[in-house]
C-alpha positions as CSV (number, residue, x, y, z in Angstrom):
1,M,-3.2,-129.5,149.6
2,S,-4.7,-133.0,149.5
3,N,-7.3,-134.2,152.0
4,L,-4.7,-136.6,153.4
5,A,-2.5,-133.7,154.5
6,I,-5.2,-131.8,156.4
7,D,-5.2,-132.2,160.2
8,Y,-9.0,-132.1,160.8
9,S,-8.5,-131.8,164.5
10,N,-6.8,-128.4,163.9
11,P,-9.2,-125.5,163.2
12,V,-6.4,-123.4,161.8
13,A,-5.4,-126.1,159.3
14,I,-9.0,-126.6,158.2
15,R,-9.5,-122.8,157.7
16,K,-6.2,-122.6,155.7
17,A,-7.2,-125.5,153.5
18,G,-10.6,-124.0,153.0
19,L,-9.2,-120.6,152.0
20,D,-6.7,-122.3,149.7
21,A,-9.5,-124.2,148.0
22,L,-11.6,-121.1,147.6
23,R,-8.7,-119.2,146.2
24,K,-7.8,-122.0,143.8
25,E,-11.4,-122.3,142.4
26,L,-12.5,-118.7,142.6
27,G,-9.4,-116.6,142.4
28,S,-8.5,-114.1,145.1
29,L,-11.3,-111.7,144.3
30,G,-13.9,-114.4,144.0
31,M,-12.8,-115.8,147.4
32,V,-13.2,-112.4,149.0
33,L,-16.6,-111.8,147.4
34,F,-17.7,-115.3,148.6
35,M,-16.6,-114.6,152.1
36,L,-18.4,-111.3,152.2
37,Q,-21.7,-113.2,151.9
38,F,-21.3,-114.5,155.4
39,D,-21.5,-112.8,158.8
40,N,-21.8,-113.8,162.4
41,G,-25.3,-112.3,162.6
42,Y,-26.7,-110.9,165.8
43,G,-29.1,-111.7,168.6
44,N,-29.8,-115.0,170.2
45,Y,-31.0,-117.5,167.5
46,T,-32.1,-120.1,170.1
47,E,-34.3,-117.7,172.0
48,E,-35.8,-116.2,168.8
49,R,-36.5,-119.7,167.3
50,D,-38.2,-120.8,170.6
51,E,-40.4,-117.7,170.5
52,L,-41.3,-118.1,166.9
53,L,-42.1,-121.8,167.2
54,K,-43.7,-121.9,170.6
55,D,-47.2,-122.4,169.4
56,I,-46.5,-124.8,166.5
57,T,-46.9,-128.5,167.1
58,L,-45.0,-131.3,165.3
59,D,-48.3,-132.4,163.7
60,E,-48.7,-128.9,162.2
61,L,-45.2,-128.9,160.9
62,N,-45.7,-132.4,159.4
63,R,-48.9,-131.3,157.7
64,E,-47.1,-128.3,156.2
65,L,-44.2,-130.4,155.0
66,V,-46.6,-132.9,153.4
67,A,-48.5,-130.1,151.7
68,M,-45.3,-128.6,150.3
69,Q,-44.3,-132.0,148.9
70,T,-47.6,-132.3,147.0
71,V,-47.2,-129.0,145.2
């Protein structure tokens, strides 16, 4: 299926095109193994993120990013 034939406003069409691409490149088994790597997770990411980052300022994050880039 070419990109021109995909209706990007249709989630079902996008999913089908994605699965077709995975199957074409990886084969059926590879496609299944790839898909098994992903799950919906659990909990509330937004609440957990807010709790984890509540005491961290943008200045601290920036300093850490700069320090990582100099390594």
